[in-house]
Structures are given as structure tokens and as C-alpha cells.
C-alpha positions in Angstrom: -10.3 25.2 -21.8 -10.3 21.8 -23.5 -12.4 19.1 -22.0 -10.8 16.3 -20.1 -10.5 13.0 -22.0 -11.2 9.7 -20.4 -9.3 6.7 -21.9 -11.1 3.4 -22.2 -9.6 0.4 -20.4 -8.0 -1.4 -23.4 -6.3 -4.8 -23.6 -2.8 -5.3 -22.4 0.0 -5.5 -24.8 1.7 -8.9 -24.5 5.4 -8.3 -23.4 8.3 -9.9 -25.2 9.6 -13.3 -24.0 12.6 -13.3 -21.7 15.0 -15.9 -20.4 13.6 -18.2 -17.7 15.7 -16.8 -14.9 14.5 -13.3 -15.7 10.9 -14.4 -15.6 11.4 -16.2 -12.3 13.6 -13.6 -10.5 11.8 -10.6 -11.9 8.8 -12.0 -10.1 10.8 -12.5 -6.9 12.6 -9.1 -7.0 10.7 -6.8 -9.3 7.2 -7.9 -8.4 8.1 -9.0 -4.9 9.7 -5.7 -4.4 6.2 -4.5 -4.3 6.0 -7.0 -1.5 9.7 -6.7 -0.5 9.1 -3.1 0.3 7.2 -4.7 3.0 10.1 -6.9 3.7 12.1 -3.7 4.0 9.6 -2.2 6.3 9.7 -5.3 8.4 13.2 -4.3 9.5 12.7 -3.4 13.1 15.4 -5.8 14.4 18.5 -7.3 12.8 17.9 -8.7 9.3 19.4 -12.0 10.4 16.9 -12.4 13.2 13.7 -11.9 11.2 11.6 -14.0 8.8 9.1 -12.3 6.5 6.0 -14.1 5.4 4.1 -12.7 2.5 0.8 -14.5 3.0 -1.2 -14.9 -0.2 -4.0 -17.5 -0.8 -4.8 -20.7 1.0 -5.4 -22.5 -2.3 -2.8 -23.6 -4.9 -3.2 -23.2 -8.6 -2.8 -20.5 -11.2 -4.6 -17.2 -11.6 -4.1 -16.4 -15.3 -7.9 -15.8 -15.7 -8.1 -13.4 -12.7 -8.8 -9.7 -13.4 -7.7 -8.7 -9.9 -6.8 -10.3 -6.6 -5.8 -9.4 -3.0 -2.9 -10.6 -0.9 -1.7 -10.2 2.6 1.9 -9.4 3.3 3.2 -9.9 6.8 6.6 -9.7 8.4 7.3 -12.1 11.3 9.4 -10.9 14.2 11.1 -13.8 15.9 13.2 -11.6 18.2 13.4 -12.6 21.8 11.4 -15.8 21.2 8.3 -14.1 19.8 6.6 -14.8 16.5 4.2 -11.8 16.1 3.8 -10.0 12.8 6.0 -7.0 12.9 4.4 -5.5 9.7 1.3 -6.2 7.8 0.0 -5.1 4.5 -2.9 -5.9 2.2 -2.2 -5.5 -1.5 -4.8 -5.3 -4.3 -3.5 -6.1 -7.8 -5.5 -5.3 -10.9 -4.2 -7.5 -13.6 -6.4 -6.2 -16.4 -5.5 -2.5 -16.1 -2.1 -2.9 -14.4 -2.2 -1.1 -11.1 -1.7 -2.0 -7.5 -2.9 -0.6 -4.2 -1.2 -1.4 -0.9 -2.7 -0.7 2.5 -0.4 -0.9 5.5 -2.0 -2.0 8.8 -0.3 -0.7 11.9 1.0 -3.7 13.8 -0.5 -2.4 17.1 -4.0 -2.0 15.6 -6.6 -3.2 18.2 -9.0 -5.6 16.5 -11.0 -8.7 17.3 -9.0 -11.9 16.6 -11.1 -14.2 14.5 -12.7 -17.0 16.4 -11.1 -16.0 19.7 -13.7 -13.6 21.1 -11.1 -11.1 22.3 -9.6 -7.8 21.2 -5.8 -7.7 20.8 -3.1 -6.3 18.6 -3.5 -7.5 15.1 0.0 -8.8 15.2 -1.0 -11.4 17.8 -3.1 -13.4 15.3 0.0 -15.1 13.9 1.3 -16.3 17.2 -2.2 -17.7 18.1 -2.9 -19.4 14.8 -0.3 -18.8 12.1 -1.0 -17.5 8.7 -4.5 -18.9 8.5 -5.6 -17.0 11.6 -3.9 -13.9 10.3 -5.8 -14.1 7.1 -9.1 -14.8 8.9 -8.5 -11.9 11.2 -7.7 -9.4 8.4 -10.7 -10.6 6.3 -13.0 -10.2 9.3 -11.5 -6.8 10.2 -11.6 -5.3 6.8 -14.4 -7.4 5.2 -12.3 -8.1 2.2 -11.4 -11.4 0.6 -7.7 -12.5 0.6 -6.4 -14.6 -2.3 -2.7 -15.4 -2.3 0.5 -15.8 -0.3 4.3 -15.9 -0.6 7.1 -16.3 2.0 10.3 -14.2 1.8 13.0 -14.5 4.4 14.1 -11.1 5.6 17.8 -12.0 5.8 17.8 -12.2 2.0 16.8 -8.6 1.5 20.1 -7.2 2.7 21.9 -9.5 0.1 19.4 -8.2 -2.5 20.4 -4.6 -1.7 24.0 -5.5 -1.8 23.6 -7.2 -5.2 21.7 -4.3 -6.6 24.4 -1.9 -5.4 22.2 0.0 -3.0 19.5 2.6 -3.8 19.1 6.4 -4.2 17.0 8.0 -1.5 16.1 11.6 -0.6 16.7 11.4 3.2 14.2 13.8 4.7 16.2 14.8 7.8 19.3 14.0 9.9 19.0 10.6 11.5 21.2 9.3 14.3 20.6 6.2 16.4 22.6 3.4 17.9 21.4 0.1 19.4 24.3 -2.4 19.9 21.9 -5.2 21.0 20.2 -5.1 17.5 23.4 -4.2 15.6 21.7 -1.0 14.5 23.9 2.0 13.7 22.2 4.9 11.9 24.0 8.0 11.0 22.4 9.7 8.0 22.4 13.4 6.8 19.5 15.1 5.1 19.4 15.2 1.3 19.3 13.1 -1.8 22.0 10.5 -1.8 23.0 6.9 -2.6 22.6 4.5 0.3 24.4 1.2 0.6 22.7 -1.9 2.0 23.5 -1.1 5.6 22.3 2.5 5.3 19.1 1.5 3.5 18.4 -1.0 6.3 18.9 1.8 8.9 16.8 4.3 7.0 14.0 1.7 6.8 14.1 0.8 10.5 14.4 4.4 11.9 11.5 5.2 14.2 13.0 7.4 16.9 11.2 10.7 16.1 7.8 12.2 16.8 6.2 10.1 14.1 7.3 6.7 15.5 5.9 3.8 13.5 3.9 6.0 11.2 7.0 7.7 10.0 8.8 4.4 9.7 6.1 3.0 7.4 6.2 6.1 5.3 9.9 5.8 4.8 9.7 2.1 4.1 7.2 2.9 1.3 9.8 5.3 0.0 12.4 2.6 -0.1 9.9 0.3 -1.8 9.6 2.7 -4.7 13.3 3.0 -5.0 13.9 -0.7 -4.9 11.2 -1.5 -7.5 12.6 1.2 -9.9 16.2 -0.2 -9.4 15.2 -3.8 -9.9 13.5 -3.2 -13.2 16.3 -1.4 -15.0 17.9 -3.2 -17.9 21.3 -3.0 -16.3 20.1 -4.9 -13.2 18.2 -7.5 -15.2 21.2 -8.3 -17.4 24.1 -8.1 -15.0 22.8 -8.7 -11.4 19.7 -10.9 -11.4 21.3 -14.1 -12.9 24.0 -14.1 -10.1 21.6 -13.4 -7.4 19.0 -16.1 -8.3 21.3 -19.0 -7.3 22.0 -17.3 -4.0 18.4 -17.0 -3.1 17.6 -20.6 -4.1 20.7 -22.0 -2.2 19.8 -20.1 1.0 16.1 -20.9 0.7 15.3 -17.3 1.1 12.0 -17.4 -0.9 9.1 -19.8 -0.5 5.8 -19.6 -2.3 2.8 -21.8 -3.2 2.8 -20.3 -6.7 3.5 -22.6 -9.6 6.3 -21.8 -12.0 3.8 -20.6 -14.6 2.4 -18.2 -12.0 5.9 -16.8 -11.4 6.2 -16.3 -15.2 2.9 -14.6 -15.3 3.7 -12.2 -12.4 7.1 -11.5 -13.8 5.5 -10.3 -17.0 2.8 -8.4 -15.1 5.3 -6.1 -13.2 6.5 -3.5 -15.6 6.8 0.3 -15.9 3.0 0.8 -16.2 2.3 -1.1 -13.0 5.2 0.6 -11.1 3.9 3.9 -12.2 0.4 3.0 -10.9 1.4 1.9 -7.4 -0.6 3.6 -4.6 0.3 3.0 -0.9 -1.4 4.4 2.2 -1.5 3.5 5.9 -4.8 2.5 7.4 -5.9 5.5 9.5 -6.0 5.2 13.3 -5.2 6.9 16.6 -2.6 5.9 19.1 -4.1 5.1 22.5 -2.9 3.5 25.7 -5.3 1.0 27.3 -4.4 -0.6 30.7 -0.8 0.4 30.1 -0.5 -1.2 26.6 0.0 0.9 23.5 -2.5 0.3 20.7 -3.6 2.0 17.5 -7.4 2.3 17.4 -8.6 2.0 13.8 -10.8 4.7 12.4 -14.0 2.8 11.9 -15.6 5.7 9.9 -12.8 5.8 7.4 -12.1 2.1 6.9 -15.1 1.5 4.6 -13.8 4.2 2.3 -10.2 2.9 2.3 -11.4 -0.7 1.7 -14.0 0.2 -0.9 -11.6 2.4 -2.8 -8.3 0.6 -2.5 -9.1 -3.1 -1.9 -12.5 -3.7 -3.5 -12.1 -2.1 -6.9 -13.4 1.4 -6.3 -10.1 3.0 -7.3 -8.9 3.3 -10.9 -6.0 5.3 -12.3 -8.3 7.0 -14.8 -10.1 8.7 -12.0 -7.2 11.1 -11.6 -8.3 12.8 -14.7 -11.4 14.1 -12.9 -10.8 17.4 -11.0 -13.0 17.8 -7.9 -13.4 20.8 -5.5 -14.9 19.8 -2.2 -17.0 22.5 -0.4 -18.1 22.8 3.2 -21.9 23.4 3.0 -22.8 22.7 6.6 -20.2 24.6 8.7 -18.7 21.6 10.5 -14.9 22.2 10.9 -12.7 20.0 8.7 -15.6 18.1 7.0 -14.5 19.2 3.6 -11.0 17.9 4.3 -12.5 14.5 5.5 -14.4 14.1 2.2 -11.3 15.2 0.3 -9.4 12.3 1.7 -12.3 9.8 1.1 -12.4 10.8 -2.6 -8.7 10.4 -2.8 -9.0 6.8 -1.8 -10.9 6.2 -5.0 -8.3 8.0 -7.1 -10.1 11.3 -7.8 -8.0 14.5 -8.2 -9.3 16.7 -5.4 -7.8 20.1 -6.2 -8.8 21.7 -2.9 -11.4 22.6 -0.3 -13.2 25.7 0.5 -16.4 27.0 2.2 -19.6 27.2 0.2 -21.5 30.5 0.0 -23.6 29.5 3.1 -23.8 26.6 5.6 -27.5 25.9 5.0 -27.2 22.9 2.7 -29.4 20.2 4.1 -28.3 17.6 1.5 -24.9 16.9 0.0 -24.8 17.7 -3.7 -22.5 17.0 -6.6 -22.6 20.1 -8.9 -21.5 19.1 -12.4 -19.6 21.8 -14.2 -18.2 19.7 -17.1 -19.7 16.6 -18.5 -17.8 13.5 -17.3 -18.5 9.8 -16.8 -17.9 9.8 -13.0 -20.4 12.3 -11.6 -23.0 9.7 -10.8 -20.4 7.4 -9.3 -19.3 10.1 -6.9 -22.9 11.0 -6.0 -23.6 7.3 -5.3 -20.4 6.9 -3.3 -21.2 9.7 -0.8 -25.1 9.4 -1.2 -25.5 12.9 -2.7 -27.9 14.6 -5.0 -26.8 15.8 -8.5 -27.2 19.2 -10.0 -26.0 20.6 -13.3 -24.4 24.0 -13.7 -22.3 23.4 -16.8 -19.4 25.8 -17.1 -16.7 24.8 -19.7 -14.4 27.5 -18.4 -14.2 26.0 -14.9 -11.0 24.5 -13.7 -12.7 21.6 -11.9 -15.1 19.1 -13.4 -17.5 19.3 -10.5 -18.1 20.7 -7.0 -18.9 18.4 -4.2 -20.9 20.3 -1.5 -21.0 18.5 1.8 -24.3 19.1 3.6 -25.7 18.6 7.0 -26.6 15.0 6.2 -23.0 14.1 6.7 -22.6 15.6 10.1 -22.7 12.2 11.8 -20.9 10.2 9.1 
């Protein structure tokens, strides 16, 4: 079997110049449909009754020299007089190598509100202190810097969908739900199909099954991918974007502290390479009721791996070229699956899990079967020893044996 190849991280090819309206609106639709997928998954109530804030950085100015940056994306729910964030996402954009990671934070996550010395749902931060407190709370919660913000009115998204002519979606199951107070009428059948704007709204808002909000977020991520692909087709850019741009400006559906040159830059950044290297996950947590209030309790053991991999630069698309087999060497149930997921946050291709020959491994070990540039990185990531048992015929590049030293981690 031929050895895996590991491409170097080369320079970006400068894209061709486009008309000004394509630069501007491709940022708003093509790139912001990375963020507008969030706008889509903000749809819990009527589109006309919601504003969506995509909260990027506190400072103005361009970021042409940045290699990577983080942004917070939050949807504000003004239904019934409230102003809590209905949806919240942190996005990490790597400019140099053109990939993006998006981490959805469940709105009911129970965290400490920055500067308020209290535990509350993370969506309460906005009502207490606006976008600044939301940013501070997320930074404190995840221990990750936040760089930029944008504001996108949710009521513009339905018009975007209408202008784009809807999207193609593989509806996972029959969905039927009606709520006259919210103007919500969902009646979808399972299967791949074209959804118009109203149907896409319903699909994105559906949460009335066993998965609840977790399933809703997953479906909204599915819609995000469909929107991004549709918005970057040549037909859309040529025939639809020029007509939609004046509408968005007239209705003041988009606000941002980005300069026009920033908009140009982002418009050029979002292309097929970036759309193909878009990874989205939901921050792990467990639903729990405390004093009659429903919360999601974040998984404190998993958060450092999620943040380290997806938001602090540990992930890279080239990692998928490394094939890893995770082995249970201590006998603890599911421990191999836990480390399988943790390595996935960093982008490695974990081909499976299995038991080691025995459960007497005191220390975790990375057993290198094929020479590759990431063995030491994985060993350092999980604090493991390294052994070499080179076997060019092996399917995987290495075995990661989880020992007893990980029983309390």
C-alpha cells in the first residue's frame, strides 16, 4: 500500500476581480451564509419577529494581515418582549489555508455570566449587557478570544431564500406541526426535495421530536450547507444577487462594523475551497432540570478538546489524511469512543475503535505503524508515550492505545 502524502500549506491563489456588487453581496450572502446558516437556525419564531446579531469584534479596522480569527454569531429573540439570544455560534476562520470551524452553543447552556457572579443560561447575557457581555461571557466560558461581529436582520433571510429560489434538502423524516400564534405551518415528507422559502423556514425551525433543540441545530447546519452552495453558483451571482442587494440595503437588513475593503476581502475569501472545508459541531452537554428550569450542562471534560481543536488552531484539513485506530487498553467502557471523538475535533481520520489485546496498559501509547508528521502531535495532545512498530501494509498510520492513566480524564 502506498504511503500517505501530506501536502504543504501553500500560498493562496489570488482570485479574479469581480464587479463591486458581487464583492459586497457575496460577502453578505456567500460568506454570511456561513453566518446566515446561523440566521436560519435562529428561526424559532416568525421571521418578522426576530433580529439576528452576528457579533464579531469590538474594534473597527481591517484584518487583511490576519491568518485566522474568531467571531461570535448570535440570534436575538425579541418575541414576547424578550431579547435573549435564541442561537449562538462561535466561528473560527483560517484565512491562510481557507477553512472554517463553527461550534454551536446550546442556548440553554448553564454558564457563569461574566462580571455578574451568577450561573444562568448563556442566552441571558445579551439581555443583561448586550453584545459586549455576550462576548465577555463566551470568552470566559470557552477561554477563547473573539475578534469580529456583524448584524443581520432575520426577516431578510426569508427574502434571500425567495430570491435564491429555495434550496434542495434531503428531509430526514416526515414532519408535521402547526402553531397559529407563530405563523408556523410545517408539513414535509421524507426524502430529497426542493423546498421553497416557507418550507425551508419550517424545516429549520422544527424541534418537535425526541431530539428537540439538538435535532433543530443539526438540521439548521444542513440548511447552512445548502444555502452556501446555492449562493455561490454562477447562475445566482449573475442573475439574482444584483437584484437582491438593493433590497437588503433599502430594508437595512444588514449592519456591520466592517469596512468596504473588509467586505471585498471576505467576498474573495469565501469560495469552493472554504465551503468544502467547513466543519460544524454542537458543543457537547447534557439536558438537566434545576429548580424547575431546563438547562444544558456543558461537558467540562470535552470543552478543552473542542476549543483546542476547532477554535484555537489545533484542527487542520490535512489531518484527515492520517488514519488512526483507537484501542481500549484499560477496560473502561466507551473510553476508546471518547478519544475517538476528541481526535476528530482536531480533524484526524479515526477509522474505528477496538479492544487492545489486554487491559493492562498503565500508560497511553501512540504506536506508529507508518511514518507520518503527526505522531508526536497526537502523543502530545493526549499526553501519551510513542512506540514504533512500522508496518507499511497496515491500513492505519498509527494505533492510539488508551491506558489507565486516562481513567479520570
